C-alpha positions in Angstrom: -0.1 0.4 -0.3 0.9 3.3 -1.3 1.6 5.4 2.2 1.3 9.5 2.3 0.9 11.4 5.0 -2.0 13.1 3.7 -2.4 10.4 0.9 -6.2 10.2 1.2 -8.5 8.2 0.1 -12.4 9.5 0.2 -14.5 8.7 -2.3 -18.0 9.0 -1.0 -20.7 11.2 -1.4 -20.5 14.3 -3.9 -18.8 16.9 -5.3 -18.0 18.3 -8.0 -18.6 21.5 -9.8 -21.8 22.7 -10.8 -21.9 22.4 -14.5 -25.0 23.9 -13.6 -25.1 25.4 -16.6 -24.6 22.1 -17.9 -26.9 20.4 -15.7 -28.8 23.1 -13.8 -28.8 22.7 -10.0 -31.4 21.4 -7.7 -34.3 21.7 -10.2 -37.3 20.0 -11.0 -37.6 17.7 -14.1 -39.1 17.6 -17.5 -38.8 16.1 -20.8 -37.1 17.8 -24.2 -35.2 17.4 -26.7 -32.4 19.8 -28.8 -32.8 20.0 -32.6 -30.3 19.9 -35.3 -28.5 22.9 -36.1 -26.0 23.5 -39.3 -24.0 26.9 -38.0 -20.9 28.6 -39.6 -18.5 30.5 -37.3 -15.8 32.6 -38.1 -13.4 33.4 -35.5 -10.5 35.5 -34.7 -8.6 33.9 -31.9 -5.7 36.6 -31.8 -4.5 39.4 -33.7 -3.9 38.4 -37.2 -5.0 34.9 -36.7 -8.1 34.5 -38.6 -10.1 31.2 -38.5 -13.2 30.1 -40.6 -14.8 27.0 -39.4 -17.9 25.5 -40.3 -20.1 23.0 -38.7 -22.7 20.6 -39.0 -24.1 18.8 -36.1 -27.2 16.1 -35.8 -28.1 15.6 -32.9 -31.1 13.3 -31.4 -32.2 13.5 -28.0 -32.4 10.9 -25.2 -34.8 10.9 -21.8 -32.9 9.3 -19.1 -34.5 7.7 -15.7 -32.5 5.9 -13.5 -33.7 5.1 -9.9 -32.0 4.6 -7.1 -28.5 2.2 -7.4 -30.1 1.7 -11.1 -27.8 2.0 -14.4 -28.2 4.7 -16.8 -29.0 4.4 -20.6 -28.5 7.2 -22.5 -28.0 8.0 -26.0 -26.6 11.1 -28.2 -25.5 11.1 -31.6 -23.2 13.9 -32.7 -21.9 14.4 -36.2 -19.7 16.9 -37.1 -17.4 18.2 -39.6 -15.1 21.1 -39.5 -12.6 23.2 -41.5 -10.3 25.9 -39.8 -7.4 27.8 -41.7 -5.0 29.7 -39.8 -1.7 32.3 -41.1 1.2 33.3 -40.2 3.4 36.2 -40.1 6.5 37.6 -41.1 8.8 40.8 -40.0 11.8 42.2 -41.2 13.8 44.9 -39.7 16.4 47.1 -41.1 19.1 49.4 -39.1 21.7 52.3 -40.8 24.3 53.5 -38.2 26.7 56.5 -39.7 30.1 56.7 -37.5 32.2 60.1 -37.9 36.1 59.5 -38.8 38.2 58.2 -36.1 35.0 56.9 -34.1 34.7 53.1 -32.8 32.1 50.9 -34.2 29.7 49.1 -32.6 26.9 46.4 -34.0 24.2 44.1 -32.5 23.2 41.3 -34.1 19.8 40.4 -32.5 18.8 36.5 -32.3 18.6 35.1 -35.9 19.5 38.1 -37.6 22.1 38.5 -40.1 24.2 41.4 -39.8 26.2 43.5 -42.7 28.8 45.8 -42.0 30.5 48.5 -44.3 33.2 50.5 -43.8 33.5 53.1 -46.7 36.9 55.9 -47.0 35.9 58.3 -44.3 35.2 56.8 -41.1 31.5 56.2 -42.5 30.0 53.3 -41.2 26.9 51.3 -42.8 24.9 48.6 -40.7 22.0 46.9 -41.7 20.5 44.0 -39.8 17.6 41.9 -41.1 15.6 39.5 -38.6 13.0 37.2 -39.6 10.5 35.9 -37.4 7.5 33.5 -38.4 4.8 32.9 -36.1 2.1 30.4 -36.5 -1.3 31.9 -34.6 -3.4 29.6 -32.8 -6.1 28.5 -35.4 -9.5 29.6 -33.7 -10.7 30.0 -30.1 -11.3 27.0 -27.6 -14.6 26.1 -28.4 -16.7 23.4 -26.5 -17.6 21.2 -29.7 -18.5 17.2 -29.5 -20.3 15.6 -26.2 -19.1 16.1 -23.1 -20.2 13.9 -19.2 -21.5 16.7 -17.1 -21.6 16.7 -12.9 -23.0 19.0 -11.2 -23.3 19.3 -7.1 -26.0 21.4 -5.4 -28.6 18.9 -6.0 -27.1 16.0 -7.8 -27.7 16.2 -11.5 -25.3 14.3 -14.2 -25.9 13.5 -18.0 -24.4 13.7 -21.3 -24.7 17.3 -23.1 -23.7 18.3 -26.6 -22.7 21.3 -28.1 -21.9 22.5 -31.6 -18.8 24.4 -32.6 -20.6 27.9 -31.9 -21.6 26.5 -28.2 -24.9 26.0 -29.3 -26.5 23.3 -26.9 -27.6 20.7 -29.3 -29.1 17.8 -27.2 -28.2 15.4 -24.3 -30.1 14.0 -21.2 -29.7 14.9 -17.0 -31.1 12.7 -14.2 -31.1 15.0 -10.9 -31.3 13.1 -7.1 -32.8 15.4 -4.6 -33.7 14.3 -1.4 -34.4 10.6 -2.7 -36.3 12.0 -5.3 -35.4 11.5 -9.3 -36.2 13.3 -12.2 -34.9 13.1 -15.5 -35.5 15.1 -19.0 -33.2 16.9 -22.0 -31.2 19.4 -22.7 -33.4 21.9 -24.8 -31.2 25.0 -25.6 -28.5 27.4 -24.3 -25.4 29.2 -25.8 -21.9 29.0 -23.9 -19.6 31.3 -25.2 -16.0 30.7 -24.6 -12.8 33.6 -25.1 -8.8 32.7 -26.2 -8.4 32.4 -22.4 -10.9 29.8 -22.2 -13.3 31.6 -20.0 -16.9 30.2 -20.6 -20.2 32.5 -19.9 -23.7 31.6 -21.4 -26.7 29.7 -20.1 -28.3 26.6 -20.6 -31.7 25.5 -20.6 -33.1 22.1 -19.4 -36.6 20.6 -19.7 -39.1 21.9 -17.4 -38.2 25.4 -17.7 -35.0 25.5 -16.1 -32.7 28.5 -17.4 -29.4 28.1 -15.8 -26.9 31.1 -15.7 -23.4 30.7 -15.5 -21.6 33.0 -12.5 -18.1 31.7 -13.9 -16.4 29.3 -16.3 -13.0 28.0 -17.3 -12.1 25.5 -19.6 -8.5 23.5 -18.8 -6.5 24.8 -21.5 -4.9 21.3 -22.6 -6.8 18.5 -21.1 -10.8 18.2 -22.2 -12.3 19.6 -18.5 -14.5 22.3 -17.5 -15.8 23.9 -14.5 -18.8 26.3 -13.8 -20.5 27.4 -10.7 -24.1 29.1 -11.9 -27.8 30.0 -10.7 -31.0 29.0 -11.9 -34.0 30.9 -12.3 -35.4 28.7 -9.4 -32.5 30.5 -7.3 -30.8 27.3 -7.2 -27.2 27.2 -7.1 -24.5 24.5 -8.3 -21.2 23.6 -9.5 -20.2 21.5 -12.3 -17.4 20.0 -13.8 -17.7 18.7 -17.6 -15.5 15.7 -19.5 -15.0 15.8 -23.0 -15.8 12.4 -24.5 -12.8 10.7 -26.2 -13.3 8.2 -28.6 -11.9 4.3 -29.1 -11.0 3.8 -25.6 -9.6 0.6 -24.8 -9.9 -1.5 -21.8 -6.2 -0.8 -20.7 -4.6 2.1 -18.8 -6.6 2.5 -15.7 -4.2 0.9 -13.3 -2.5 3.2 -10.9 -3.4 5.4 -8.2 -6.4 7.0 -8.5 -7.1 10.2 -5.9 -10.3 10.7 -5.2 -12.1 13.9 -3.5 -16.0 14.1 -2.4 -17.3 16.9 0.0 -16.8 14.2 2.8 -13.8 12.5 1.9 -10.6 11.9 0.5 -7.9 9.6 -0.5 -6.5 7.0 -3.0 -7.4 3.7 -4.7 -4.8 1.3 -6.1 -6.9 -0.5 -9.0 -4.1 -3.3 -11.0 -4.5 -4.3 -14.7 -7.2 -6.8 -14.1 -9.8 -3.5 -12.6 -9.7 -4.7 -9.4 -9.3 -2.9 -6.5 -6.0 -4.2 -4.2 -5.2 -1.0 -1.8 -6.2 2.5 -0.7 -7.2 4.9 2.4 -9.3 7.6 3.4 -9.4 10.4 5.3 -11.9 12.6 6.8 -12.3 15.4 9.1 -14.9 15.2 12.0 -15.3 18.5 12.9 -12.1 18.1 15.4 -9.7 15.7 14.3 -8.6 13.9 10.7 -9.8 9.9 10.9 -9.1 7.7 8.4 -9.0 4.0 7.3 -8.6 1.4 4.4 -9.9 0.9 1.3 -10.6 -2.6 1.8 -11.9 -3.9 -1.8 -13.7 -3.4 -5.1 -13.5 -3.7 -8.6 -13.9 -2.2 -11.8 -14.7 -2.1 -15.6 -13.3 0.3 -17.9 -15.9 0.4 -21.2 -15.2 1.8 -24.8 -17.0 5.1 -23.8 -14.7 6.0 -21.4 -17.1 5.2 -18.2 -15.7 3.8 -15.0 -18.3 1.6 -13.5 -18.1 -0.4 -10.2 -17.8 -0.8 -6.7 -15.4 -0.2 -3.9 -15.5 -0.7 -0.1 -13.6 0.4 2.9 -13.8 0.1 7.2 -16.1 3.2 7.5 -17.7 0.3 6.7 -18.9 1.2 3.2 -19.6 0.7 -0.3 -19.6 2.9 -3.0 -21.1 2.2 -6.1 -20.6 4.6 -9.4 -23.7 5.1 -11.1 -22.2 7.6 -14.0 -19.0 8.2 -14.8 -16.3 9.5 -17.3 -12.5 9.4 -17.6 -11.0 12.1 -20.1 -9.2 11.0 -22.8 -5.3 11.1 -21.0 -7.2 8.3 -18.9 -5.7 10.8 -16.5 -9.3 13.1 -15.0 -12.6 11.4 -14.5 -15.7 12.5 -12.2 -18.6 9.9 -11.2 -21.4 9.8 -9.5 -22.0 8.1 -6.9 -24.5 6.4 -4.5 -22.5 5.8 -1.2 -24.1 3.3 1.6 -22.9 5.6 4.9 -23.5 9.1 2.7 -26.1 8.7 0.1 -25.6 9.7 -3.3 -22.9 12.1 -4.5 -20.2 13.0 -7.0 -16.8 12.3 -7.3 -13.5 13.7 -8.5 -10.9 11.5 -9.6 -6.9 12.1 -10.8 -4.4 9.4 -11.4 -1.4 10.0 -9.7 1.7 10.5 -12.0 5.3 12.0 -12.2 7.6 13.7 -12.7 6.0 16.8 -10.8 8.4 19.7 -9.1 7.4 22.6 -7.0 7.4 24.9 -10.2 4.3 23.3 -11.2 2.0 24.5 -9.1 2.9 28.7 -10.5 0.1 30.4 -11.8 -3.5 31.7 -11.2 -5.6 29.0 -10.7 -9.7 29.1 -11.0 -11.2 27.2 -8.3 -14.9 25.6 -8.3 -15.7 24.7 -4.9 -19.1 23.0 -3.2 -18.8 23.4 0.3 -22.7 22.2 0.7 -25.9 23.4 -0.8 -26.2 27.2 -1.0 -22.2 27.2 0.0 -20.7 27.6 -3.6 -18.0 29.6 -4.9 -16.2 30.4 -8.4 -12.9 31.7 -7.5 -8.9 32.6 -8.4 -5.6 31.5 -6.0 -2.7 32.7 -7.1 0.7 30.6 -6.8 4.3 31.4 -7.5 7.1 28.9 -8.6 8.0 28.3 -4.5 4.6 27.3 -3.8 3.9 30.4 -1.8 0.0 31.7 -2.3 0.3 35.6 -3.1 -3.1 36.5 -4.2 -6.9 35.7 -4.7 -9.1 34.3 -2.5 -6.6 33.5 0.0 -4.4 36.0 1.6 -1.1 34.0 3.1 -0.3 30.2 2.9 2.2 27.9 1.0 1.5 24.7 -1.0 3.7 21.8 -1.5 3.6 18.9 -4.5 5.5 15.6 -4.4 6.8 13.9 -7.5 3.6 12.1 -7.6 1.8 15.2 -8.2 0.1 14.5 -4.7 -0.7 18.3 -3.6 -0.8 19.5 0.2 -1.1 22.7 2.0 -2.2 25.1 4.3 -3.4 28.6 3.4 -5.4 31.2 5.4 -8.6 33.7 3.9 -9.3 37.4 4.6 -11.7 36.8 7.3 -9.2 34.7 9.1 -10.0 30.7 8.1 -7.6 28.8 8.6 -7.7 25.8 5.4 -6.0 22.6 4.6 -5.6 21.6 1.1 -5.1 18.2 -0.1 -5.3 17.4 -4.0 -3.8 15.2 -7.1 -2.6 17.4 -10.0 -3.1 15.6 -13.7 -0.4 15.0 -15.9 -0.9 17.4 -18.3 -0.4 20.0 -15.2 -3.3 22.4 -15.8 -6.1 20.9 -13.7 -6.1 19.5 -10.3 -9.2 17.8 -7.9 -8.7 19.4 -4.6 -10.3 18.6 -0.7 -10.7 21.6 1.3 -11.0 21.2 5.4 -11.5 24.5 6.7 -10.7 23.8 10.7 -11.9 27.1 11.3 -15.6 26.6 10.8 -15.5 23.4 10.4 -16.4 22.6 7.1 -15.1 20.7 4.6 -15.1 20.9 0.0 -14.8 19.5 -2.8 -13.0 21.9 -5.3 -12.2 21.7 -9.0 -9.0 23.7 -9.9 -8.1 25.0 -13.2 -4.8 26.5 -14.2 -5.2 29.2 -16.6 -2.0 30.9 -16.5 1.3 29.0 -15.5 5.1 28.0 -17.1 4.5 24.6 -15.5 5.3 22.2 -18.1 1.8 20.6 -19.8 
């Protein structure tokens, strides 16, 4: 078993972060459907770079109903054709210098440039410097086109959702559990916009007349993961995580240590190449002290849709059943809606431990979608320097550390005097982390998904 002082394994109930825009939060159910669209969009991603994208999408919407502990069956078809072009820019500079007789001549050559110096009689120096730079600009602004799996905490909502290249919701279905009452329906409309930095705004409409408006959202720069918080027209808040579905998943590559975080627990689970749970540990905060235990068993299957399904047990004792889940195309980040025999239904964030990592990988501006419980949801920033010191954002002081496998620990302070312990795992692309927050002042615990917007750490 892998022992790390804070390698906590906690899988039970909950969190994820409110894809609210994506799955409305605590709302009512109903049925509806998205229609087929054909859209042409021209996007300028950076000055001088123009992209022309033509996207045709045909989508069918399926209504999903899932009883407690049941299996979910959802069908969503999306066919997209897109064409993109990008431009290159070239610059050339020329400099001439005149030097009086008897003077000294100094010639500076820029990187990559060519310098020619001629000294005719009379002490005149002519210097010509030519520098040519070729820059390939991004072909288009990041977009959400494709099918995503959504997981929202506020009430527990999960299901697939599809977007076209323009960010229009083209289909999908949702299932919601709220106090053991189950409802289901379809995503019927909405539009999300995303800028060059991956910031997401807009709204998502679901059957039953519920419109979710994003308060804030952020797409990972590399990984196909996005986080949102929002509020719907029923004044219900939610925090969501959405993960884009890849294609042609193979049944290999899920073995290893996976960090998990819910609102109540966190820890690690070890899965072997056969999908069997062979080791692990969990940690939780009981309001005064950290308690811990062992993962005692379980098994998973990993299907061609990228879903990790199965059960895991611990000495709490409890059994956690994965009802709906999605792993990204890198097999490094995932989320699941779970039925925990001790804590009930909730969402769980999972990240596979990898290496190598260094302290400098923490550097950057991180966006956090955090769920402490119903009515206590936030979208915030955390700024970290290359030494792990927290220098700004929601936390006013403190520091983080990361080990060679990407496991994060730290303690930070808030402006209102709260001390918060942080435990988490960074993904292999180093642009996302699943976190578990323990506010020892409140006391309270939370699950949080973090996306790095700015940071020099390698992908």
